[in-house]
C-alpha positions in Angstrom: 15.3 -27.3 13.5 13.2 -29.9 12.6 10.5 -29.4 9.7 7.7 -32.3 9.9 5.4 -32.5 13.1 4.7 -35.7 15.0 1.7 -37.1 16.4 1.2 -39.5 19.3 -1.8 -41.0 20.7 -1.7 -42.9 24.0 -4.1 -45.7 25.2 -3.7 -46.7 28.9 -5.0 -49.9 30.4 -2.8 -50.3 33.6 -5.4 -50.6 36.4 -4.6 -54.1 37.3 -0.9 -53.5 37.8 0.6 -52.6 41.1 0.0 -48.9 41.5 -1.3 -48.9 38.1 -3.0 -45.6 38.3 0.3 -44.2 39.5 2.4 -45.5 36.8 -0.2 -44.8 34.2 -0.1 -41.0 34.8 3.6 -41.3 35.3 4.1 -42.7 31.9 1.7 -40.3 30.3 3.4 -37.5 31.8 6.8 -38.6 30.6 5.5 -39.0 26.9 4.4 -35.5 26.7 7.5 -34.3 28.2 9.5 -35.8 25.4 7.5 -34.1 22.7 8.1 -30.6 21.5 5.8 -27.8 21.8 4.8 -28.1 18.1 3.9 -31.8 18.3 0.6 -33.3 18.3 -0.5 -35.4 21.5 -3.7 -37.0 22.7 -4.8 -39.4 25.4 -7.7 -41.8 25.3 -9.2 -43.6 28.8 -11.7 -45.9 29.4 -13.6 -44.7 32.0 -16.0 -46.6 34.6 -19.4 -46.8 32.9 -18.1 -48.7 29.6 -17.4 -45.2 27.9 -14.2 -44.2 25.8 -13.2 -40.8 25.0 -10.5 -38.4 24.7 -9.3 -37.0 28.0 -6.9 -35.1 26.1 -8.2 -34.3 22.5 -5.5 -34.4 19.8 -4.0 -31.1 20.0 -0.4 -29.5 19.7 1.7 -29.8 23.0 2.4 -25.9 23.3 3.5 -25.3 26.9 2.1 -28.7 28.3 -0.5 -27.0 30.8 -3.5 -28.7 29.0 -2.0 -32.1 28.9 -0.9 -31.9 32.6 -4.5 -30.8 33.8 -5.8 -33.9 31.8 -3.4 -36.6 33.0 -4.1 -35.4 36.8 -7.8 -36.2 36.1 -7.1 -40.0 34.8 -9.0 -42.8 36.6 -8.1 -45.8 34.3 -11.2 -47.9 34.1 -11.0 -51.7 33.6 -11.2 -52.0 30.0 -12.7 -55.2 28.5 -12.7 -54.3 24.8 -9.6 -52.3 23.0 -11.3 -51.8 19.9 -13.2 -48.6 20.6 -10.1 -47.0 22.1 -7.8 -48.0 19.3 -10.4 -46.9 16.5 -11.0 -43.4 18.5 -7.1 -43.1 18.2 -6.9 -44.1 14.6 -9.3 -41.4 13.5 -7.4 -38.6 15.7 -4.1 -39.6 14.2 -5.6 -39.5 10.6 -7.0 -36.1 11.2 -4.0 -34.3 11.8 -1.0 -33.2 9.3 1.9 -34.8 10.7 5.1 -36.5 9.2 5.2 -39.0 12.0 2.3 -40.7 13.6 2.4 -43.3 16.4 0.4 -45.0 19.1 1.3 -46.3 22.5 -0.7 -49.1 24.2 0.0 -50.1 27.8 -2.1 -52.9 29.1 -2.1 -56.3 30.6 -3.1 -57.8 27.2 -6.5 -59.3 28.5 -8.8 -56.7 26.6 -10.0 -57.8 23.1 -8.1 -56.5 20.2 -9.5 -55.0 17.2 -10.0 -56.8 14.1 -7.9 -57.3 10.8 -9.5 -54.6 9.0 -8.7 -52.0 11.9 -4.9 -52.9 11.9 -4.9 -52.8 8.1 -5.9 -49.1 8.4 -2.8 -48.3 10.5 -0.6 -50.2 7.9 -2.2 -48.2 5.2 -2.2 -44.9 6.9 1.6 -45.6 8.1 0.7 -45.3 11.7 3.0 -47.5 14.1 1.8 -49.0 17.3 4.0 -49.8 20.0 2.9 -52.0 23.2 4.0 -52.3 26.6 2.5 -55.6 28.5 2.5 -54.7 32.1 2.0 -57.9 34.3 0.0 -59.9 31.6 -2.0 -62.6 33.1 -0.9 -65.3 30.2 1.4 -66.2 27.4 -1.4 -65.4 24.9 -2.1 -62.0 26.1 1.7 -61.1 25.8 1.5 -62.5 22.2 -1.5 -60.5 21.1 0.3 -57.4 22.1 3.5 -58.3 20.3 1.5 -59.4 17.1 -0.2 -55.8 17.3 3.1 -54.1 17.5 4.9 -56.3 14.9 2.1 -56.1 12.2 2.3 -52.1 12.4 5.9 -51.6 12.5 6.2 -50.8 16.2 8.2 -52.2 19.3 6.6 -54.4 22.0 7.9 -54.3 25.8 7.2 -56.9 28.5 7.3 -55.7 32.1 6.6 -58.3 34.7 9.1 -57.2 37.8 8.8 -54.2 40.2 12.4 -53.0 38.7 11.1 -53.1 35.1 8.0 -51.4 36.0 10.2 -48.6 37.1 11.5 -48.3 33.7 8.1 -47.4 32.4 8.5 -43.8 32.0 11.8 -44.2 30.1 10.0 -46.4 27.6 7.5 -44.0 26.8 10.2 -41.2 26.3 11.9 -43.6 23.9 8.6 -44.3 22.0 7.4 -40.6 22.1 10.8 -39.6 20.7 10.0 -41.5 17.3 7.3 -39.2 16.4 9.6 -36.2 16.7 10.3 -34.3 13.3 13.0 -35.5 11.1 16.3 -33.5 10.8 16.2 -34.5 7.2 14.4 -32.9 4.3 13.6 -34.8 1.5 11.1 -34.0 -1.2 10.7 -32.6 -4.9 14.0 -31.2 -6.2 14.1 -27.4 -6.1 16.9 -24.8 -6.6 18.2 -23.1 -3.7 18.0 -19.3 -3.9 21.4 -17.6 -3.8 21.2 -14.7 -0.9 23.5 -12.6 1.3 25.7 -9.8 0.3 28.1 -10.5 -2.7 30.2 -13.3 -1.6 33.9 -14.1 -3.0 33.0 -17.7 -3.2 30.1 -17.2 -5.5 31.7 -14.7 -7.4 30.2 -14.9 -10.9 27.7 -17.4 -10.0 24.0 -16.3 -10.2 22.1 -19.6 -9.6 22.9 -23.2 -8.7 21.0 -26.5 -9.9 18.2 -28.3 -8.0 18.6 -30.5 -5.0 16.5 -33.3 -3.7 17.2 -32.9 0.0 19.3 -31.5 2.9 20.1 -31.5 6.6 17.9 -29.1 8.4 19.8 -26.4 10.3 19.3 -23.1 11.8 21.3 -19.8 11.2 24.5 -19.3 13.5 24.5 -16.2 15.8 27.2 -13.6 14.9 28.6 -12.9 11.5 27.7 -15.9 9.7 26.8 -15.3 6.0 24.0 -17.7 4.6 24.6 -17.7 0.7 22.3 -20.5 -0.2 18.7 -20.9 1.3 16.3 -24.1 1.1 13.0 -24.6 1.7 11.1 -22.8 4.3 14.3 -20.2 4.2 16.4 -23.0 5.7 20.3 -22.2 5.3 22.0 -24.7 3.1 25.1 -22.9 2.5 27.0 -20.6 4.8 30.6 -19.2 5.5 32.1 -17.4 8.3 35.2 -16.4 10.0 36.6 -18.4 13.0 39.4 -16.9 14.7 42.3 -16.7 12.0 40.5 -19.3 9.7 37.5 -19.6 7.6 34.6 -22.0 7.6 32.2 -23.0 4.9 29.1 -25.4 5.7 27.1 -27.1 2.9 24.0 -29.2 4.2 23.1 -31.0 1.2 25.0 -33.5 -0.9 28.1 -33.3 -3.3 27.2 -36.6 -5.0 24.1 -38.1 -6.9 22.0 -38.8 -3.8 20.5 -35.1 -3.4 22.6 -33.4 -6.0 22.3 -35.3 -9.1 21.8 -32.4 -11.4 25.2 -30.7 -9.8 27.6 -33.5 -11.3 26.3 -32.4 -14.6 26.4 -28.7 -13.9 29.0 -26.8 -16.1 30.1 -24.6 -13.1 30.4 -27.5 -10.7 34.3 -27.4 -10.6 34.4 -23.8 -10.5 31.9 -23.7 -7.5 33.8 -25.9 -5.5 37.3 -24.6 -6.4 36.3 -21.0 -5.3 35.0 -22.2 -2.0 37.9 -24.3 -1.3 40.5 -21.6 -2.2 38.6 -18.9 -0.1 38.8 -21.4 3.0 42.5 -22.4 2.3 45.1 -20.5 4.3 46.7 -17.9 2.2 50.2 -18.3 0.6 53.4 -16.4 1.2 55.4 -16.0 4.1 54.1 -16.6 7.6 55.0 -13.1 8.9 53.3 -11.4 6.5 49.5 -10.8 5.9 48.2 -8.8 3.1 44.7 -7.7 2.7 43.1 -5.7 0.0 40.2 -3.5 -0.1 38.2 -1.9 -3.1 37.4 1.7 -2.7 36.0 3.0 -6.0 38.6 3.2 -8.8 41.5 2.6 -5.9 42.4 -0.3 -4.0 43.7 -0.1 -0.3 46.5 -2.4 0.5 46.9 -3.4 4.2 50.0 -5.3 5.3 50.5 -6.7 9.0 54.1 -7.7 9.7 54.4 -10.2 12.7 57.6 -12.0 13.9 57.9 -15.8 14.3 57.4 -15.3 18.3 54.0 -13.5 17.4 55.2 -9.7 18.1 54.3 -7.1 15.8 57.4 -5.6 13.7 57.5 -1.9 13.7 59.8 0.5 11.8 60.0 -1.7 8.8 60.9 -0.6 5.2 58.3 -2.0 2.8 58.6 -1.3 -1.0 55.6 -2.0 -3.4 55.2 -2.7 -7.0 52.1 -3.5 -8.8 51.8 -5.0 -12.3 48.6 -3.4 -14.0 46.6 -5.3 -16.7 48.0 -3.3 -19.5 51.5 -4.4 -18.3 52.5 -1.3 -16.9 54.2 -0.9 -13.3 53.2 1.3 -10.5 55.1 1.9 -7.3 53.2 1.8 -4.1 54.2 3.6 -1.0 53.4 2.0 2.3 53.6 3.8 5.7 53.2 2.4 9.1 49.6 3.7 10.6 49.6 1.2 13.6 51.7 -1.3 15.6 52.9 -3.8 13.0 50.3 -2.5 10.4 51.3 -0.7 7.3 49.0 0.6 4.5 49.3 2.0 0.8 46.9 3.1 -1.9 47.1 2.6 -5.5 44.8 3.3 -8.6 42.8 0.3 -10.0 40.4 1.8 -12.4 41.2 -0.3 -15.5 39.5 -3.9 -15.1 41.4 -6.9 -15.2 44.1 -8.7 -12.9 46.6 -6.7 -10.9 49.6 -8.2 -9.0 51.2 -6.4 -6.1 54.8 -7.6 -5.0 55.9 -6.3 -1.6 59.5 -6.2 0.0 60.2 -6.0 3.5 63.4 -5.3 5.7 63.0 -4.9 9.5 64.7 -5.2 12.6 64.2 -8.6 14.6 62.0 -7.7 17.8 64.3 -10.0 19.5 67.4 -8.2 18.9 69.3 -10.8 16.6 69.7 -9.8 13.1 67.0 -8.6 10.6 63.8 -10.0 9.1 63.8 -9.8 5.1 61.4 -11.2 2.8 58.6 -10.7 0.2 55.0 -11.3 -0.3 52.7 -11.2 -3.4 48.8 -10.2 -3.6 46.5 -10.2 -6.5 43.6 -8.0 -7.0 41.0 -8.6 -9.6 38.7 -5.7 -11.0 35.9 -7.4 -12.9 33.8 -5.7 -15.8 31.0 -3.9 -15.1 28.0 -5.7 -13.9 26.1 -4.9 -16.9 28.5 -7.0 -19.2 27.8 -10.2 -16.9 24.5 -10.8 -18.3 24.0 -11.4 -22.0 19.9 -11.7 -21.8 17.5 -9.0 -21.0 16.2 -9.3 -17.5 12.4 -9.3 -18.4 11.5 -10.0 -14.7 12.9 -7.2 -13.5 11.4 -4.5 -16.1 8.0 -5.9 -15.4 8.6 -5.6 -11.6 9.6 -2.0 -12.2 6.6 -1.3 -14.4 4.2 -2.7 -11.8 5.9 -0.9 -8.9 5.6 2.5 -10.7 2.2 2.1 -12.2 3.5 1.7 -15.8 3.1 -1.2 -18.4 5.4 -3.4 -20.3 5.6 -2.5 -23.9 5.5 -5.2 -26.8 8.6 -5.5 -28.8 7.0 -4.3 -32.1 6.7 -0.4 -31.8 3.4 -0.3 -34.0 1.4 -2.1 -31.2 2.9 -0.2 -28.5 0.0 2.4 -28.3 2.2 4.9 -26.3 -0.6 7.6 -26.0 -2.8 5.4 -23.9 -3.7 7.1 -21.0 -6.1 4.6 -19.4 -3.9 3.5 -16.6 -2.2 6.9 -16.3 -2.8 8.6 -12.9 -2.2 12.3 -12.9 -0.6 13.9 -9.8 -2.4 16.0 -7.5 -0.7 18.7 -5.3 -2.3 19.6 -2.2 -1.3 22.4 0.2 -2.6 22.9 3.9 -5.3 25.7 4.2 -5.1 26.2 8.1 -3.1 29.5 7.4 -5.9 31.0 5.4 -8.6 29.6 7.6 -6.6 31.2 10.9 -6.5 34.5 9.1 -10.3 34.5 8.3 -11.0 33.3 11.9 -8.9 36.3 13.2 -10.7 38.7 11.2 -14.1 37.3 12.0 -13.0 37.5 15.9 -11.7 41.2 15.5 -15.1 42.0 13.7 -17.2 40.5 16.3 -15.2 42.4 19.0 -15.7 45.6 17.1 -19.5 45.1 16.8 -19.7 44.1 20.5 -17.6 47.0 22.0 -17.8 50.0 19.4 -21.1 51.9 19.5 -22.1 53.5 16.0 -24.4 56.3 16.0 -25.2 57.4 12.5 -26.9 60.6 13.4 -23.9 61.7 15.1 -21.6 61.0 12.1 -24.1 62.9 9.9 -24.3 65.8 12.2 -20.2 65.8 12.7 -19.8 65.7 8.8 -22.3 68.4 8.2 -20.3 70.8 10.9 -17.4 70.4 9.1 -18.9 71.7 5.6 -20.6 74.7 7.8 -17.4 75.7 9.2 -15.6 76.0 5.8 -18.8 78.0 4.2 -18.6 80.5 7.3 -15.1 81.1 6.8 -15.6 81.8 3.1 -18.4 84.3 3.8 -16.6 86.0 6.8 -13.6 86.6 4.1 -16.0 88.2 1.4 -17.8 90.3 4.1 -14.6 91.8 5.3 -13.5 92.6 1.6 -17.2 94.0 0.9 -16.9 96.3 3.9 -13.5 97.5 3.1 -14.7 98.2 -0.5 -17.8 100.2 1.0 -15.5 102.0 3.4 -13.1 103.2 0.4 -16.2 104.5 -2.0 -17.5 106.3 1.2 -14.4 108.2 1.5 -14.5 109.0 -2.4 -18.0 110.3 -2.2 -17.4 112.8 0.7 -14.6 114.4 -1.5 -16.9 115.8 -4.5 -17.3 115.1 -8.0 -14.0 116.0 -9.2 -13.2 114.0 -12.2 -9.7 113.4 -11.1 -10.6 112.1 -7.6 -13.3 110.0 -9.2 -10.4 108.4 -11.2 -8.2 108.3 -8.1 -11.0 106.9 -6.2 -11.4 103.8 -8.4 -7.7 103.3 -8.3 -7.8 103.3 -4.5 -10.9 101.0 -4.4 -9.0 98.7 -6.7 -5.5 99.1 -4.7 -7.5 98.5 -1.4 -8.7 95.2 -2.8 -5.6 94.2 -4.0 -4.0 95.0 -0.3 -6.7 92.9 1.5 -6.1 89.9 -1.0 -2.4 90.2 -0.6 -2.7 90.3 3.2 -4.9 87.1 3.1 -2.5 85.2 0.6 0.5 86.3 2.8 -1.2 85.1 5.9 -2.1 81.6 4.3 1.4 81.3 2.9 3.0 81.8 6.4 0.6 79.0 7.8 -0.9 80.9 10.5 -2.8 78.7 13.2 -5.7 81.4 13.5 -8.1 82.2 10.4 -8.9 85.8 9.3 -11.8 86.3 12.0 -9.4 86.0 14.8 -7.0 88.2 12.9 -9.6 91.0 12.5 -10.8 90.6 16.2 -7.0 91.2 17.2 -6.7 94.1 15.0 -10.2 95.5 16.3 -8.9 95.1 19.8 -6.0 97.2 19.0 -7.9 100.0 17.6 -5.9 100.3 14.4 -8.6 99.1 11.9 -9.4 101.7 9.0 -12.1 99.5 7.7 -14.8 99.9 10.4 -17.9 101.3 8.6 -19.8 104.0 9.8 -23.0 103.8 11.8 -25.9 103.5 9.2 -28.4 105.9 11.4 -25.7 108.7 11.7 -26.8 111.5 9.2 -24.1 112.4 6.6 -22.1 115.6 6.8 -21.2 117.9 4.1 -18.5 116.7 2.3 -15.3 118.3 2.9 -12.6 118.6 0.5 -9.7 116.3 1.3 -6.4 118.0 0.0 -4.6 114.6 0.5 -6.9 111.5 -0.2 -4.0 109.5 -1.4 -1.9 110.1 1.9 -4.8 109.1 3.8 -5.5 105.7 2.3 -1.8 104.9 2.3 -1.6 105.8 6.2 -4.9 103.4 6.5 -3.2 100.6 4.8 0.0 101.1 6.6 -1.9 100.7 9.9 -3.5 97.7 8.8 -0.2 96.2 7.7 1.2 97.2 11.1 -1.7 95.6 13.1 -1.5 92.3 11.1 2.3 92.4 11.8 1.8 92.8 15.7 -0.7 90.0 15.4 1.6 87.7 13.8 4.5 88.6 16.5 1.8 87.8 19.4 1.0 84.6 17.6 4.6 83.8 17.4 5.2 84.6 20.7 2.2 82.3 21.8 3.7 79.3 20.2 7.3 79.8 21.6 7.7 77.6 24.6 
């Protein structure tokens, strides 16, 4: 990775050299290809007709397609004065923001060079010029090109043979590489940011002092963990596992050149001790590897047993004992879970340092004797994170307030203004209304279908309603007419008997009894829920010829009343026939209803 950009301007005057046009295009192409895609490049050509202009304006190289098209169109006119071309290249280099700016001139040396003021502008702008003299006409021409390169801090090359002419592309590649961006960053001091997941080498270290420079690198692929980052997010410190070993890379300085503030840092010794201890080979037996893993209030202890020949040891007996921070001891049971791998769990809820001692006894895979040994492991459970910071984190509180739309209250509660609602946003709850709209739409649709498909005739409805009420009134009238006829029949029979006081009294009783019997018959009929009304009942009785209630014809003259020795018996016989007729009508209706 390279940080500052480079800028290169090429001025070519090679028309008088053997195959000058060919080599002119060749060297330009070699110089452009030596640059990176982020570097700036520009080509200036003196064309026939005494005009000087950019063939390739100063721009990033990118994929190089624009530069190749411009190079193919070069013609290289015979330049008489080099001043306009050099001044044009100076303005183009000054206009770009680049860390290294450079100009290459290839010429036979006979064009007039610019004055001292122009050369001084190159020096003041820290722009270097390298010259390539191709078959110069005289020693004076060579000296002029060499002086121009020396005064601006560039290089001078002399080409006067056919073999040297073939090396022109290599010369331009070498010169073009001088503008490539530097791999070292140096500038104002800054403090690298601590990043990455919690790292064991940076345990307890929250920040580091500032540095003045570092070697620019890129992140490794894989599981490398970057713990310190510099400008433009460059990695300054990283750690990773390499095989069975561990690697730590620090791209800055550990002395006073780039890290002067580090030597006066209180945690300077602790910083390097933790990193070196993390990268060191663990102590203990070479046949045993112990790893610990925190799981809440418990610690998982993993033990790998390997013989000196590199084979995993199985069926070993392991006994573990842990010393707690309070001085107590705990026994740890380890059991085999895989070839040569044993595992145990013990509680570590109390903060502090735990020391685990493990003794093992296993058969030698070679069959010669037994393997015995011991190993120790240390486990540290720090205090809660809230005890590490002794000062309030105001920046974090401010971020929380801004993220949630709140505000930071002052330390004095009297000026807090707790009930201020200016920045308070009341929550708004919304619910979808599509279901209500769907129901309304369905109702409107059904109403529309009903209006279009169903014909409503108000006159027919009114007529049908009136017919219902008339039917009820006609039924009630017919019932009253039947009662009146029965009463008239009873009175006519009494009148025919004479004016015997006892018969009159009996006649009234019979009249009342006839009315009661008729009402009782109607009530019994209603109670039994006949499916026909009284009119139908009387029609069936009349059809059978047993009705005693048929009134005499009005036009028939009355005969002299004859004494009725048994009026009560006749009345009772008439009522009996009426009841029998009703009974037969009921039986007929029951038979009609039976399937």
